Structure formats: structure tokens, C-alpha cells
N, C-alpha and C positions, 0 to 999 in steps of 0.2 A: 641960295636955300638949306636951311638946315635938315640936319638930319629927320628932328621931330616935325617936319614941315611936311616931308616925303614919305618917313618910314623908313624900316629898314632889315632887312633877312639876312638872316648870317651862310655863311659860304666860306669854308676854310680858311676859317680864321680870320678875317674879315668881314666887313660889311657891306651888304649892297641893297641899292637902294630898288624902296618896292618899286613895280611897273606901275606908273605915271598915267597911263592909258589902259581902258578897260582889258584883263583877259579873252581872251577871245575861247569860242568854245574847245579849243581841241588842246591851246594851254591847260584849260582848266581838267580836260579827261588824263592830260599826262601828271597833272600836280596831284591828280584823284590817287593814280596807278602807281604813283613814287612814294605817298603818302602813306597809302596802305601798306605797299611793301618793303618800306623803308620803318614802319615799324614790326614785320614781320622778320628784316634781317636784324632790327635789334635783338628781337625775342631768339632768334639763332644767337648771336655773339652773347646773350646772355647762359644760352644754358650749355653753348658751348665753357664760357667759364666756369661756369658751375660744375660741368662735368670735367676738370680740369686734364682737358685733353692736349692743351699746350700749353708750353710754361717756357720761360724765356723769354728771349725778345719774341718770339711766334704769339708767343700770349698775350704781354705786354702790346703788341701790335692788332689782336684780335680785341682786346679791351676798347683799343682805342678806335678802331672799326664802330664797336660800338654807340661810343659818342658822338660818332660822325653819323651815324644813322639817328641819333636821336637832334642832333642842330637839321639835319636835311628835312628831317618829320616837322621840326619847327619852321622852315621856312615854306615846306609845302603848304602848311596849315597856316602861315601867313600869307600868301597866294590867294590860297581859295576864301580865307573869313573875308579879306579883303574885296574879295567878288561877290559876301554875299551869299557864301557856302559854307556846310556846316564841314570842318575835318574829320576824315575819321579818324578812329579814337579805338585805343587797343581792345578793348573790349568790346568793338564792332566783330571783332574776330574768335573764332575759336582754333587759333594755328594747327595742322596736323601733320606731325612730324613723321616718319615712316618706324617701323620698329629698329631698333640700332640704331639710327641716326649718332647719338650720343653716347654710343658705347666704344666708338673707336675713331682713330682720328683720320680715316681714309674716307667713310660715310658723310662724318660731319663735316666735312672740306669740301664732299662734294654736292653735300646741299645747301652750302655756302656759298659756294663758286656757281649754283643755277641761279640765285637769286642775284647774286652780283652781275652776274651776264647779260641775264636778263634786265635789270635796271639801268646798267649801263646801256645797252643796247638803245630802252627806252629811251634815256635823257641825250642821247645823240640824235635821236628823231626830231626829240621835241627841239633842242637847241637847232638844229640847222630848218626844222620847217616854224618856226614859231616867228612870229612880224614884229611880236614888242620885243626893242632893244633888251630891257630889263631882264624879259625873261628865257633871252637867248643868252643871257650873260649867266643867269641863274644854274640851268641848264646847263650849260657848261663845265660851268664848277662843279655842278653833282655828278657830271659825267667822268671830269678831272677825278674828284674823291672816288669816284665806283673805280674806277681803273687803278689804282692803287690799292686795293683794298681785292679786288679779282687779282692781283698780283701773289700777296699774301696768300690769299686763300690757294691758289694755282701750287702757291711752294707748299702751305700746310698740306696740300694734296698728293705732295710730288712731281708734281708736273713743274715746268718751266715758268721764270716769273714771267718774263716776257714774252708772251705767245704771239699770236698774229698782230702783224703789224699795224690790221685797218681793222680793229672790233666794228662788227657788223653793229650797222644802224638795226634796229630791229619797229615794227609795226608795233601798233600798241596792243593791239590783238594776240599774235606773238610773243611779245613779252608777257602777256598776260597767258596765256598759256604754257608758259613755263614754270610759273609760279603756282596756277591756282590750284594743282593738289595739296601747296601748304596750308593755304589761306582758311581750308576747312568751311 
């Protein structure tokens, strides 16, 4: 079977086959949450870059995080559109950043860390509960990338880069509650 007959999704610099089976309602719910929150994370990285709060290798890592958030959004949008749904767009949101978020490293890194940990937790749950093998692989890949981003943001915040040995898997409602104040 060729990539053109099965479709492709982006993840971790490689290509993942699109789900052959129809996505479940739960998979689509996680994909919708992920697509919207990846847009939020992309906006975060862009604003942090514009504020020039992080330089050197840390600044480059955050720029790479923005690129990853873009790729993640594309993969999740593909999952949604393949299922006949409309993927969220940046224009659908008016992101609400608390005053002072981008004036210093600590509040900026704290906001980014909150978002990354919510996404990581949601992707862990999605990967563990998805009945579709290709969706499990996609959500697992997304979780791995968010684990890397979480470590970078923890370093930017002044925390240990390797924190909890077993990051918490989060129900969609819990992950959504963690970021809802930013989604405006």
C-alpha cells in the first residue's frame, strides 16, 4: 500500500499512516482538543519569541517547539478532516494571555508549561484508550514530543528538566480546564 493510498500524517520528522478505520468519537474529541491547544501553544511560542525572553539554545528550542506545534496541528487537522469534521483554526480563538505573561521568563515559562503539561496528559490518555492502532501511534508520538517540550519549558522556568517519572494521564475535561482560561 502506498502513502498516497493510505494518506500520511506528520509526527516526529517521520510519516505516519492515517487511520484506516473510522475514528471514534473519543479520538475525535481528543483530536479537537489537541488541535485547538496546539494553536494556543504555537501562539505562546510566537509571543515568547517576539518578547525575546529566551536566547541561545533555549530560544532555539522554543522556536522548534513552535514548529512542532504547527506540525502537530496539521496531523490532528488531517485526522479531523478525514473524519468529515472541520478542524479548529487560529481565527476561531482570541487567546487570552494574563497581563505580564511575556514580560519576564518565569511567567512566560509557567504559562507554556501549563499548556504543555495539559497536552501531554491528554495525549497520554488518548494513546492509552484509542482503539485505533494508527491513532494510538499518533497520540503516542504527540505525547513524546510534548514530553520534550515540557522539559525545555521546565528548564526555562528554572525547574528540573526531568520531573515526574510517570507524567499524569489526564481526562479530557481536566486537561481542558487547565488551559481554558487561555483560550478566550
